[in-house]
C-alpha positions as CSV (number, residue, x, y, z in Angstrom):
1,M,-33.2,-30.9,13.3
2,I,-36.4,-28.9,13.5
3,A,-38.0,-25.8,12.0
4,V,-39.2,-22.5,13.5
5,I,-41.4,-20.1,11.6
6,T,-41.4,-16.5,13.0
7,G,-44.0,-14.2,11.4
8,D,-46.3,-11.2,11.7
9,I,-49.5,-10.0,10.1
10,I,-49.2,-7.3,7.5
11,N,-51.9,-4.6,7.9
12,S,-52.8,-6.0,11.3
13,R,-53.8,-2.5,12.6
14,Q,-56.5,-2.1,10.0
15,G,-59.9,-3.6,10.5
16,K,-60.9,-6.2,13.1
17,T,-58.3,-8.4,14.7
18,E,-60.6,-11.5,14.9
19,V,-60.9,-11.5,11.1
20,W,-57.3,-12.8,10.8
21,M,-56.6,-14.1,14.3
22,Q,-59.0,-17.0,14.3
23,P,-57.9,-18.4,10.9
24,L,-54.3,-18.0,12.0
25,K,-54.9,-19.8,15.3
26,D,-56.9,-22.6,13.6
27,T,-54.1,-23.2,11.1
28,L,-51.3,-23.1,13.7
29,N,-53.3,-25.6,15.8
30,Q,-52.9,-28.1,12.9
31,Y,-49.2,-28.2,13.6
32,G,-49.1,-28.5,17.3
33,S,-50.6,-27.1,20.6
34,E,-50.3,-23.7,22.2
35,P,-48.0,-22.6,23.9
36,N,-45.3,-25.2,23.5
37,S,-45.6,-25.5,19.7
38,W,-46.9,-22.1,18.8
39,E,-47.7,-18.7,20.3
40,V,-49.2,-15.4,19.1
41,Y,-47.4,-12.6,20.9
42,R,-47.0,-8.8,20.8
43,G,-50.5,-8.6,19.3
44,D,-49.7,-9.6,15.7
45,S,-46.5,-11.7,15.8
46,F,-46.4,-15.5,16.0
47,Q,-43.9,-18.3,16.3
48,L,-44.4,-22.0,15.3
49,L,-42.2,-25.0,16.1
50,L,-42.6,-27.9,13.8
51,S,-40.8,-30.7,11.9
52,F,-38.5,-29.4,9.2
53,E,-40.2,-31.5,6.5
54,K,-43.5,-29.6,7.0
55,A,-42.1,-26.1,7.3
56,L,-42.3,-24.9,3.7
57,I,-45.9,-26.1,3.0
58,A,-46.9,-24.8,6.5
59,A,-45.8,-21.3,5.6
60,Y,-48.0,-21.4,2.4
61,H,-50.8,-22.9,4.5
62,I,-50.6,-20.0,7.0
63,K,-50.4,-17.5,4.1
64,A,-53.5,-19.0,2.4
65,A,-55.4,-18.9,5.8
66,V,-54.6,-15.2,6.4
67,K,-55.2,-14.1,2.8
68,Q,-58.8,-15.4,2.8
69,T,-59.5,-11.9,4.0
70,K,-58.5,-9.3,1.3
71,E,-56.9,-6.8,3.7
72,Y,-54.3,-9.0,5.3
73,D,-51.1,-10.8,4.4
74,V,-48.3,-12.4,6.4
75,R,-44.5,-12.0,6.6
76,M,-42.6,-15.2,7.6
77,A,-39.1,-16.4,8.2
78,I,-38.3,-20.1,8.3
79,G,-35.3,-21.2,10.4
80,I,-33.9,-24.7,10.2
81,G,-31.6,-26.0,12.9
82,E,-31.5,-27.6,16.3
83,I,-33.4,-27.0,19.5
84,K,-31.1,-26.8,22.5
85,Y,-33.6,-25.8,25.2
86,E,-37.2,-26.7,25.0
87,S,-39.5,-24.8,27.3
88,S,-43.2,-25.3,27.9
89,K,-43.6,-22.0,26.0
90,I,-42.1,-21.8,22.5
91,T,-41.1,-18.1,23.0
92,E,-38.8,-19.3,25.8
93,S,-37.2,-22.2,23.9
94,N,-33.9,-21.7,22.0
95,G,-31.3,-23.3,19.7
96,S,-29.9,-22.7,16.2
97,A,-33.4,-23.1,14.6
98,F,-34.7,-20.1,16.7
99,V,-31.5,-18.1,16.0
100,N,-31.8,-18.8,12.2
101,S,-35.5,-17.9,12.2
102,G,-34.9,-14.7,14.2
103,E,-32.0,-13.5,12.0
104,C,-33.9,-14.4,8.8
105,Y,-37.0,-12.5,10.1
106,E,-34.8,-9.4,10.9
107,E,-33.5,-9.5,7.4
108,L,-36.9,-9.6,5.7
109,K,-37.6,-6.4,3.8
110,K,-39.7,-6.4,0.7
111,Q,-39.6,-10.2,0.5
112,T,-42.3,-11.6,2.8
113,L,-41.1,-15.2,2.9
114,A,-37.5,-16.5,3.3
115,I,-35.5,-19.4,4.8
116,K,-32.2,-19.7,6.7
117,S,-30.4,-23.0,7.5
118,T,-26.7,-23.9,7.8
119,N,-26.5,-24.7,4.1
120,N,-26.0,-21.3,2.4
121,K,-26.0,-22.7,-1.1
122,L,-29.4,-24.4,-0.5
123,D,-30.8,-21.2,1.2
124,Q,-29.8,-19.2,-1.8
125,A,-31.6,-21.5,-4.3
126,L,-34.7,-21.8,-2.1
127,N,-34.9,-18.0,-1.5
128,I,-34.8,-17.3,-5.3
129,M,-37.6,-19.8,-5.7
130,L,-39.6,-18.2,-2.8
131,S,-39.2,-14.7,-4.2
132,L,-40.5,-15.9,-7.6
133,S,-43.4,-17.7,-5.9
134,L,-44.3,-14.5,-4.1
135,L,-45.0,-12.8,-7.4
136,T,-48.0,-15.1,-7.5
137,T,-48.9,-15.8,-3.9
138,N,-48.8,-12.1,-2.8
139,N,-51.6,-11.6,-5.3
140,W,-53.8,-14.5,-4.2
141,S,-57.5,-13.5,-4.0
142,S,-59.6,-14.6,-1.1
143,T,-61.2,-17.3,-3.3
144,V,-57.8,-18.6,-4.5
145,S,-56.6,-18.6,-0.9
146,E,-59.6,-20.5,0.4
147,V,-59.1,-23.2,-2.3
148,I,-55.3,-23.5,-1.7
149,K,-55.8,-23.7,2.1
150,T,-58.4,-26.5,1.6
151,A,-56.1,-28.4,-0.9
152,I,-53.2,-28.2,1.6
153,E,-55.4,-29.5,4.4
154,H,-56.7,-32.4,2.3
155,P,-53.7,-33.6,0.3
156,N,-55.3,-36.8,-0.8
157,K,-58.6,-35.4,-1.9
158,S,-59.3,-35.0,-5.6
159,Q,-60.4,-31.6,-7.1
160,K,-63.9,-33.1,-7.3
161,K,-64.0,-33.7,-3.5
162,I,-62.5,-30.3,-2.8
163,A,-65.2,-28.8,-4.9
164,Q,-67.9,-30.6,-2.9
165,L,-66.3,-29.4,0.4
166,L,-66.4,-25.8,-0.7
167,S,-69.7,-26.0,-2.6
168,K,-68.0,-24.9,-5.8
169,S,-67.7,-26.4,-9.3
170,Q,-64.8,-28.6,-10.1
171,S,-63.8,-26.2,-12.9
172,S,-63.6,-23.3,-10.5
173,I,-61.4,-25.3,-8.2
174,S,-59.1,-26.2,-11.1
175,E,-58.9,-22.6,-12.2
176,A,-58.2,-21.3,-8.6
177,L,-55.4,-23.9,-8.1
178,K,-53.9,-22.9,-11.5
179,R,-54.1,-19.2,-10.8
180,G,-52.5,-19.7,-7.4
181,G,-49.6,-21.7,-8.7
182,F,-50.5,-24.7,-6.5
183,D,-48.7,-27.3,-8.7
184,E,-45.5,-25.2,-8.7
185,I,-45.6,-24.7,-5.0
186,M,-45.9,-28.5,-4.5
187,K,-43.0,-29.1,-6.8
188,M,-40.9,-26.6,-4.9
189,N,-42.0,-28.3,-1.6
190,E,-40.8,-31.6,-3.0
191,Y,-37.4,-30.0,-4.0
192,Y,-37.2,-28.6,-0.5
193,Q,-37.9,-31.9,1.2
194,N,-35.4,-33.8,-1.0
195,N,-32.6,-31.3,-0.3
196,I,-33.1,-30.1,3.2
197,L,-31.9,-33.4,4.5
198,Q,-28.4,-32.4,3.4
199,V,-28.4,-29.5,5.9
């Protein structure tokens, strides 16, 4: 069982492409190599193949990376399933994970993050949680996004160490994590990891 994230950049036609492209590519690179694990295609769309355990936190990681710039956000669909055919290019691979991700992506409307697996009951619970989380994460400032991105990239570092990395005070790191709903996202990720194994 694997996960496929299909996404695109919101407001990509505004401003300069390199402002969001480099942070996006740098983040995708942390989950695998191009083009077999990820690809950016059609200008502002992307696909990422990764282990299902990491899929949810990876989506928030990508969101935080892109939202470091005020103008941009990201729309993403997580598909959980199997891979039947693995090509050297992710966009040529297929299987139920790709089908679920593609169908979920097509169904995205106002909600900018959703998940689809073979367990409808779990999907329903997770999608309610995701829609609630978006009330906070869609409003992340560039500062909050930078702090959350750094916290995800350094899961074992204390707030003090993260503050040193970003040349900020520990209190400002604590405040940014609280404003961004970081603890709640991590609890949701734990729930996801504990329950996705039942798919």
